[in-house]
Phi, psi and omega in degrees: 000133177248108183281131181228171173221140179283139182218135187260007178100156187292340179271348188220030179214134177285342182266137180258159176297326179295325176291317179298326181299337181276358176272114182303141173075358175277106185254350184226152175252133171268107191257172178200163167239077193293342183277347181282143182285147173302136180096349181267132174293130182291126180298135181299325180297321178291320179297315181294323179294318177297315179299317180297315182297318183288314184288332177296336176270005175092011179260161167267157173234084184245354180230134175241133178216108002233165163259103187293147182260131182296144182299332179296329176292315181293325180280346181073031181283159179303332180287354186298328186298322180292327178284328175293321177297321176295321178296317178299318178296322177296319177303312181299317182291320177295319178299329183294340177253011173098010177292135183248337183225132172242112176275136179211171174225166180234035178278127177296134171067294184257130178285332178198162182220134172222157175266342185211132178264354185210055174295131182271123177271167181304330180275006178077004169286163179237150185216167172282144183217157178231117173245113186303318182298321179295316182295318182290338183268351186252147176276153186304320179297320179293321178296318178301313180296320181297314184286313180295328178289339180259013185268004176067026179088356179268151173289151176251118182302128182089354179236040182294125184304320183294331179281329186257007183292339176252050190293323182295310176301325179298313180298321179295325181296334182268000184302328183251014177264113178275170175300322180295317179293320178297320178297318178297324178291324174295315180301318178301315178299314182293321179299331179275324190263327184298317178301323178291317178300317179298317178300326183268357182074031182246144173252128173272120189241098183290140181264141179296158176295144186224100002279167186274054174204163183297139176233132183056030178076007181279141181290150177230134183230009179230060191257333194202184183300314183296323176298315183294320177298314181299322182292312183289335179276343179298320172226095193276084180212145180304335179284348170264092193237189187232149160256117176268116180248114184294329181284318180292306180295324182288349179292336178268126180292344180272353180271125176269098185299321180300313180295318180297311180299314182297318181303314187271338169293320177298325180276355181056047180239023179253108181267337189208142179230131170252121178253115182219143177253146176224158176246123177280140170268158181304330183270005179098350173293166178209159172219156183276156187221183168298164188283339187292156185308308190291345181285333187219202184253355182272132179283072188301313181301317181294319180295319179294323177297320177298316178301319179291318180302321179272007179049051183302125182248011179275199186259148182216148173216148170289125183273188190333128174252167173288161169266115186229164173058031175076011182292142175246113185203176175301131181308128181087346189233038171286175181277313197294308185285332175290326175295317176299318179298317179300319180289325176297313180297315182295320179297317177297315180301313181299318181297314180291325178296319178297318178297317181297324183266004176072027179254144174276158177298327180294316180297320182296312181294326181292318180293331180292000000 
């Protein structure tokens, strides 16, 4: 397991690399160039500068999240080919500095949806939450204003204002796009990009829909186990891989997370893992929680045990944390609770690794 932490860059993150360096066992940064527009080839100079900044602090830069996909690709418009060529060039340039995994999603218009960025829990921490009735009752422009206004001045990945300023025409463009058509458009994209990724030693790791059901009538095609199987079989190559996100997939009560993780670990098609806990409400709403088992509805210990059982050697990060101890940061991406999450995951991993190798905790600590 390679423990990482997501970082948005020194100009757009309250958390510094020096602070992340103090979290034990975090050896890699999940980087991005969040200010670049979808469809634009990432400049090599910017990629090298990011790589230099990260590696000078002693981290690796082997995972990028995300290289956003232009809507014309998702819509299957004739213009998609020029944007796919730009994406291919970005893959090549990222590979040139040692990037091994590119996390991306194929969600139309919105990369993720929440009704609240700061739901207050009984312990006075705040978390991201989804209330279906609120989302269904609000128009997309109002939701955009609500979320960006509650982000504390930070950009929200997937909710870039310049991309969503024409939100009504975008939604209209998808009115006649079915799930089947969206899947065919994804397959077209993968047929063009996976061979290049394979040539470069890169895995494209699609992220599940968040939440895994239609929002504002938009189609969703990365919702469950059958969707994931269909995607990896569409272009059956290890470079066509998955990001398994326990919070996104776990938002649906019909998803068996244990079965999903085991299925794709057995197939060796998991390039990246996001571990996040959520608590289901009786009506199907959910909110995010601390990472430990008892805080939420996700079987975190069991998922970590599965990763250990399969001796998972890919990349992992603690996903969205609570905002605690008065921290002011991008919602879901503060330092403190993600650091706690990293240690919770690492502690579980170490315990299961010791069991797997037949070592007692005493022997392990003594040898250290």
